[in-house]
Structures are given as C-alpha cells and as structure tokens.
C-alpha positions in Angstrom: -25.3 14.1 -55.1 -27.2 17.4 -54.8 -26.4 20.5 -56.8 -24.5 21.9 -53.8 -22.2 18.9 -53.8 -21.5 18.8 -57.6 -18.0 19.5 -58.8 -17.7 22.7 -60.7 -17.8 22.3 -64.5 -15.8 24.7 -66.5 -16.6 26.0 -69.9 -15.1 24.4 -73.0 -16.1 24.9 -76.6 -16.6 21.1 -77.0 -18.8 20.8 -74.0 -21.0 23.8 -75.1 -21.3 22.3 -78.6 -22.4 19.0 -77.1 -25.0 20.7 -75.0 -26.4 22.6 -78.1 -26.3 19.5 -80.1 -28.4 17.6 -77.5 -30.9 20.5 -77.3 -31.3 20.5 -81.1 -32.1 16.8 -80.9 -34.9 17.5 -78.5 -33.4 17.1 -75.0 -34.2 19.8 -72.5 -31.4 21.8 -70.9 -32.6 20.5 -67.5 -32.3 16.9 -68.5 -28.9 17.5 -70.0 -27.7 19.2 -66.8 -28.8 16.4 -64.6 -26.2 14.1 -66.2 -22.8 13.6 -64.6 -20.1 16.0 -65.9 -22.6 18.6 -67.0 -22.9 22.1 -65.6 -26.0 23.4 -63.9 -28.6 25.3 -65.9 -27.7 28.6 -64.3 -24.0 28.0 -65.3 -25.1 27.5 -69.0 -27.3 30.6 -68.8 -24.3 32.6 -67.4 -22.1 31.4 -70.3 -24.8 32.5 -72.8 -25.3 35.9 -71.2 -21.6 36.6 -71.2 -21.0 35.7 -74.9 -23.1 36.7 -77.8 -21.7 34.0 -80.0 -22.7 31.3 -77.5 -26.1 33.0 -77.2 -26.6 32.7 -81.0 -25.5 29.0 -81.0 -28.0 28.3 -78.1 -30.8 30.2 -79.9 -30.2 28.1 -83.1 -30.3 24.9 -81.0 -33.6 25.9 -79.4 -35.1 26.8 -82.8 -34.1 23.4 -84.1 -35.7 21.8 -81.0 -38.9 23.7 -81.8 -39.0 22.4 -85.3 -38.5 18.9 -83.9 -41.4 19.4 -81.5 -43.6 20.7 -84.4 -42.8 17.5 -86.3 -43.6 15.4 -83.3 -47.1 17.0 -83.2 -47.7 15.9 -86.7 -46.5 12.4 -86.0 -48.6 12.0 -82.9 -51.6 13.3 -84.7 -51.2 11.0 -87.7 -50.4 7.9 -85.7 -53.6 5.9 -85.2 -52.0 2.6 -84.3 -53.5 2.1 -80.8 -56.7 4.2 -81.3 -58.7 1.0 -81.6 -58.6 -2.2 -79.5 -60.4 -5.5 -79.5 -62.9 -6.2 -76.8 -64.5 -9.6 -76.2 -68.2 -9.5 -75.4 -69.9 -11.9 -72.9 -71.2 -14.0 -75.8 -67.6 -14.5 -77.0 -67.9 -12.2 -80.0 -64.8 -9.9 -80.5 -65.4 -6.3 -81.6 -63.2 -3.3 -82.1 -63.8 -0.3 -79.8 -62.3 3.1 -79.6 -59.4 3.1 -77.1 -60.5 6.4 -75.4 -57.5 6.4 -73.0 -55.0 6.2 -75.9 -56.8 8.9 -77.8 -56.9 11.2 -74.8 -53.3 10.6 -74.1 -52.4 11.5 -77.6 -54.5 14.6 -77.4 -52.7 15.5 -74.1 -49.3 15.0 -75.8 -50.2 17.2 -78.7 -51.7 19.9 -76.5 -48.7 20.0 -74.2 -46.3 20.4 -77.2 -48.5 23.1 -78.7 -48.4 25.0 -75.4 -44.6 24.6 -75.2 -44.2 25.9 -78.8 -46.4 28.8 -78.1 -44.3 29.7 -75.1 -41.0 29.2 -76.9 -42.0 31.3 -79.9 -45.3 33.1 -79.6 -44.9 35.0 -82.8 -44.6 31.8 -84.9 -46.6 29.2 -82.8 -48.7 31.3 -80.4 -52.4 31.2 -80.5 -53.3 34.8 -80.9 -54.9 37.1 -83.4 -53.4 40.4 -84.3 -55.4 43.2 -85.9 -54.0 46.3 -87.4 -55.9 49.3 -88.6 -54.4 50.9 -91.7 -55.5 53.3 -94.4 -55.9 52.5 -98.0 -53.4 50.0 -99.4 -51.7 49.7 -96.0 -50.9 53.4 -95.7 -51.0 55.0 -92.2 -54.4 56.4 -91.1 -54.8 60.1 -91.6 -57.9 62.1 -91.1 -59.3 63.0 -94.5 -60.3 66.4 -93.3 -57.8 68.4 -91.3 -59.0 69.2 -87.8 -57.6 72.1 -85.7 -57.2 71.9 -82.0 -60.0 74.4 -81.5 -62.4 72.2 -83.6 -61.4 69.1 -81.7 -62.0 70.9 -78.4 -65.4 72.1 -79.5 -66.3 68.6 -80.6 -65.2 67.2 -77.2 -67.1 69.9 -75.4 -70.2 68.9 -77.3 -69.7 65.3 -76.3 -68.9 65.9 -72.7 -71.7 67.6 -70.9 -70.4 68.4 -67.4 -72.8 68.8 -64.5 -74.4 72.2 -64.0 -72.0 73.1 -61.2 -69.0 72.6 -63.5 -70.4 74.5 -66.6 -67.4 76.8 -66.5 -65.0 73.9 -67.3 -63.9 73.9 -70.9 -61.7 71.1 -72.4 -60.2 73.7 -74.8 -58.1 74.7 -71.8 -56.3 71.3 -72.2 -54.9 72.2 -75.6 
C-alpha cells in the first residue's frame, strides 16, 4: 500500500507518546511511520509544528536517541569480538589474522553514527572549532588608545595609496 493509499491516522495523545517512546529507544521516525496504523512523517511534523508541548516531547525523544547513539559508538568501538579470525595455512597450521572486513565495518558504523550525531546536534557533537577573541579576563575588546574618526581616516589614507589619477579621493569623506 503506497502512502497515497494509506488510511488517514488521526492524532491521539497515546499514539504520539508511543511514537516519542520509540524514537527515544533509537527507532527513526521514518521506520516508525512505515508500520501499519502509523501516520506519515509529514503528519507527525505537522502535529509538532502546531503544538509547542508536542514539539518539546519530540525534542526530548530525539535527545534521548542521540544519547543512545553516543552509547552505541562506545560499544562498537570497545567490541573486539570479531576483529581476529583463524586462518588455516597450506601446511595445516592455524594462525590468527586481523579480520579487516569486520574492523572496516565497525569503523563505518562508528563514523556514520558520529556524522548523524553531528547533524542532530552540531553544538554538542559537531566536529568544529570555535575561536573567540576577547580582551583581558574575557572582557570585550576595546582599543587601549581612543581613536577619532579623523585619525582613523588619516591612517586609512596612509595605507591606501590610490593611483595618481585618483589622488583627489580621500577616505575621510566616508566618515
């Protein structure tokens, strides 16, 4: 049954709570909405946009899912169960070798989760650096010597040397 053929699903508090519970357990909204008796994702988003209380509930569920994904990253990283496998040599000797396919798959699983977390909450999980320039003890930056507009214009004129044809131009006209 395609989405055009689905029966409409109407809002109920119980249904919305069930959706939020499933999200907080790690299930995506898309996967939930594929199930029979569930609304489409646009319907859920419409409910959320029309009711701030529902939006708050949804946000909390998504935050819980993010924490679950974060925990999964640690579990995948720490799980070395299939990193090594036995290989039988031509002479019959059995040795342990690195299971490169499993290690790469684990790396892919971790990287995908890291990317998703970064998209879900860039401030907390994003991979970016923020630099802020402040004065002493975090105070705002202020020039230590007051500079008038005329002094600033003179300094700019000294830095900007216009071509000879434009010698009449003066940046102090800008102030």
